[in-house]
N, C-alpha and C positions, 0 to 999 in steps of 0.2 A: 537572592531568593532563599526563603526558608524551605529546606528540603522536606521538613515535616508537613508543611502545607501542600507541597507537591504530591506527597504520598497520599494525603487525604483526597486531593482532587482525582487521583488515579484509583481511589478505592482500595488501597492496599493496607489500610489500617484495620487490624482485626480486634478481637476482644481485649488484647493486652495494650492496645494503643487507641484504644477507642480514639705431550700430550693431547691434552685436550681430548683424549679418549679416556675410557674408564681407568686405565692404568696410570694416568698422570700422577706422578709421585707427590707433587705439592698439594694438589686438590685432595688426593686420598689422605695425606697427612692432616690436612685441614679438617676433613670430615671425621677422621679417627679421633682427633682432639675433641670435636664437638660431641661425638657419640661414644666417648670412652667408657661411660658407665654401662653401656648396653652390650655386654659380652655374651649373654645367654640368649642367642637367637633361636626362637622356636617357630617353625614354619606353620602355615595354615591358621586355623581358628583356635589354636590352643589358648586357653585363658591364661593370663599372667599369674605368676606365683603370688599367693597371698600370705603375708607373714602372720604369725600367731597373734600379733597385736591388732591386726586389722579386723574391725567389726564388719559383719556382713548383714545387710538388711534386705529382706525380700518383700517386694511390694507388688501390688496388682497394677495392671495396665490401666491408666486413667482415660485413655482415648484422646487426650489433648495433644495439639501439635507440639512437636519438639522445637524449642527455641534455639536456633543454631546461628552462630556468627559465621557467615559464609563470605569468604574473600575471593573465591575463584582459585585459591591455591590448592596444592595437592592434598593436604590433610583434611581441610574442611570440606572439600569436594568429595573425598572418599566417604566421609561421614554422611553427607547428604545422599549420595548414591546408595550407601549401605541401608540407610533408613527407608528411602523411597522404593528402591528396586528389590533389595534382599528381604528387608523386614516388613515392607509394605505399611510403613507408618507415615502419618502426616508430619510435614516439616514446615516451620515458619522461619525462612531465612531473614537475617538482619545484616545490613551493611552500613557502616559509618563513613561518611564522605568528608574528605579533606580535598578541596579543589586545587591545592598546590602540589598534590602528589603526582609525580611523573607517571605512575602506573595506574592512575585512576581509571582512565578510559579503557585501557587494556584489560583490567580486571572485570569491569562491568561487561565488556564485550564477551569475555571468556565465559562469564556466568550465563549470559543470554544464550550463547552458542551451546553450552553444555545442556542447559535446560531444554532447548529446542530438540537437540539430538536425542535426549533421553525420552521425551514425550513421543517423538516419532517412532521410536522402537518399542517403548513401553507405554502405551496410551493410558494405562491406569494411573500413571504418576502425574497426569495433568491435574487431577483433583487432590493428589497427595502433597505436592510441592506448592505451597501458597505463594502469591506474589511477594517478591522481596520488599521488605520495609527499608527505605533509605532515610537516613537522618544526617544532617550536617553536623560535623564535630563541633563547630563554633556555636551551635544552638544548644549544646548540652551544658547545663549549669555546673559550676564547680561546687564540690562539697569538701569543706576544710578537713573534716575527720578522715575522709578517704585519702585525700592528698597527704595528710600527716602520717597515716598508717603506711602508705606506699613508700614515702620517704624513709621511714624507719626500716622497712624491709630492704630497700636499696642499699642501705649501709652495709649489709652483709651479703646480699644477693644482687648481682647486676642484672637488671631486666629493663625493658623498654617502657616508655610512657603510655603505651596503648592500654595497659591494664587498668590504670586509674580511670581512663576514659570509658572502658567497658563497664567498670563498677558504677561510675556516675550515670551512665546511660541506663543501666539496669534499674537503679534506684529511681531515677527521674521518670522513666516510663512505667514504673511499677511492674517490671517483668520479674517473675519469681526466680528465674535463672537464665543463663546463657551457656550453651555448650561451646567450649573452646577446643581447638585442635592442638592440645599441649601434650607432649610426651613426658617431659620433665623440665624442671627449671633449676639447673645447677644441683640436681639431686634432691630437691625439696618437693617436687611433685613426682612421686613414685608410688607403685603399688605397695610399698613397704612403709610408707609414711604413716605414723600413728595418729595424725590428726585428720586423715582421710577415712571415709567410710565407703565401702563397696556396696552399691545398691544393685540388686538383681531383680529382673522380672522374668516372665516365662521365656522371653525371646531375646532379651537385651541385658546389658549391664553398663554401669558407669561408676565413676568415683565422684564424691562430693565431700565438702568439709564438714567435720563434726562440729555442730554449733556450740556445744558445751566446751569442747577443748580449745576452740579459738576465740571464745567470748572475751577473754582478757588479753589477747595478743593482737599485734597488727594484722595477723592473718584474717581477722574478722572481715576485712574489706574484700576478701576473696570469697565470701560466703555466697556470692551470686553465681560462682563458676561451677559448672558441671563438666567433668573431664572424662569423656568416653575413650580417649586414646592413651591414657596413662599406661605405661608398660609396653607400649608399641614402639616401633621405629620404622624407617623407610623399608628395610628389608622385609619385615613382617607384613607391612601394608602391601608391598608389591606381590607377595605370595597370595594375599587375600584378593587383590585385584585380578590376578590371573585365575584364581579359583572361581570367582563369580563373573568372569567375563567383562570386567569394567575397564579394561585397558583403553578402548577407543575413546572413552570419555575423559580418562585421566590424562590422555595426551593433549587434550584441549585446555588443561589448566594453565594458569599464568603464574609466573614465579619471579620475574625480573623487576627490580626496584627502579631501574633507570633505563627504560627501553629506548631504542634508537629509531628515529623516523627514516623510513625508506619508501621507495615508490610502491612497495607492496604493503605498506602499513608499518605498524610498530613491530619491532623484533627485539628479542633479548640482547642485552649489551655484551654479555659474556664476562664482565669484569666485577659486577657487584657480588655481595655475599651470597645471595640466593642463587645466582647463576653458578657460582663455584660449588655450592651444595648440589645443584642439579647435575653438574659434571661428575662430581665425586660419587653421586648416587647411581651412576651408570647410565645417565640419559644425556650424553653430550650432543646427540643428534638433534636435540630440541633447540640448540643454539646455532645460528649460522656459522659456517666454517670460517668466514672472514673475521667474525667477531671473536671466535675462539682463538684464532691466530693472533689477533690484536691484543687480546687479554694476556696470552702467553708472553708476547713480546714485552708488554708493559711490566709484567711481573719479573721478567728476566732483567730488564733495565733497572727496576727498583732494587732488585737483589744486588746487582753490581754496585749501585750507588751506596747501598747499606754496607757492603764489604769495604768500599773505599773510605767511608766514614769511620768504620772500625779501625782500618789501617792507619788513618791519620788521627785517630782518637777524637773524632768529632762526635760528641754525644748529644742526645736529645734531653732537654731538661726533665728531671725526674718528676717535678711537680706538674701533674696533668691538670691541675685546677686552672692553669693559664690557657688551656685549650678551650675551644668553643664548645658550648653545650652539645651541638650536633656531633662534633668529632668525638666527644666523650661518650655519648650514647652509642655511636657507631662502634667504638672500641668495646664497650660493655656488651652490646648485642652480639658482636662477632665472637665473643668469648663465653657466651651463655648457651646452654642447651635450651632452645626456646620452642617456637611454635610453628604453625603453618607459615610457609614462606610469605604469603600475603600479609600476615600479621607482623612479620619482621619488617617488611616494607613500611607498614603503618608506623612502627616504632621509629624508623629512621626519618620518615617524612614528617610525622607529627612533631618530631623534635624541632623541626624548622618552624612549624607553626607556633609551638610553645615558646621557643626562644624569641621569636618576633614579638609575642605578647608578654614577654617577661614572666611567664607562668612557671618555668622550670628553674 
């Protein structure tokens, strides 16, 4: 089935589409490595520091819905709640479907649950959050120039395959921009980047790419991206969540890439990258205790095997080109300061899709 046709039948196309606790040493070390560049934690709604190179543009509210890529993860959900509840702005969520993703049904269920709970408590948001637009990833055409630009950037910055999909989707559907829940990408998406422009309205702000500065560089394929969370991190977002009373909704978000089936439904595995992030972020209670223990034991066993290999001088081949595309992307994603946990899952799962089609 073509998901675009399904959306049209449902009337959702608008004008654009006509341990194991917080102190666990290993998880904390893993998270510190990921967030090593964010040392200046500022609580509350303090705006990020802007360097002298940063251009600031002030624009008027246009009244159009904010085009948000919503995955049901922590960061994109925070942005949706911020827009609808706090800022009272209209939002048009987008979700790209890959049917082979293990977390697909859990993410969609989480989004529906969050939206229902939000509307029940804040009825005004019923008209502000428009029906989510779903499109199948396999229906999105490939654009050689976007693929080429992304391949050039990946030579110096490891990031997942989801970004070229977002860029192709934006161009194909003629969507002027998509908001992404990105804090930073190996230091290249920060509030101090000279190729970003800070755009401010009376009530909101975001970062976008300076069209002139990226015109002759591979970054031009990121021109579709609007980045409202640049300069943030989980600690800052959790302060804002508490300030605005959004915690009940944030607890409904989904983060696991490889959920386990139980009699109670899908539950987080406790072992994948995003589960480890969740534990390191101080939310271990969101993962069942049995899965946390299982994850801890697996990592202990793997560590003992690694020590034995070192003792007997058994080494892993240095040439990682011999590894599968999925393994390589998983390695790169785990070592990158990336995005919303749902988007990280997209990178890992979409890599399977891409490798099967020999696109990567």
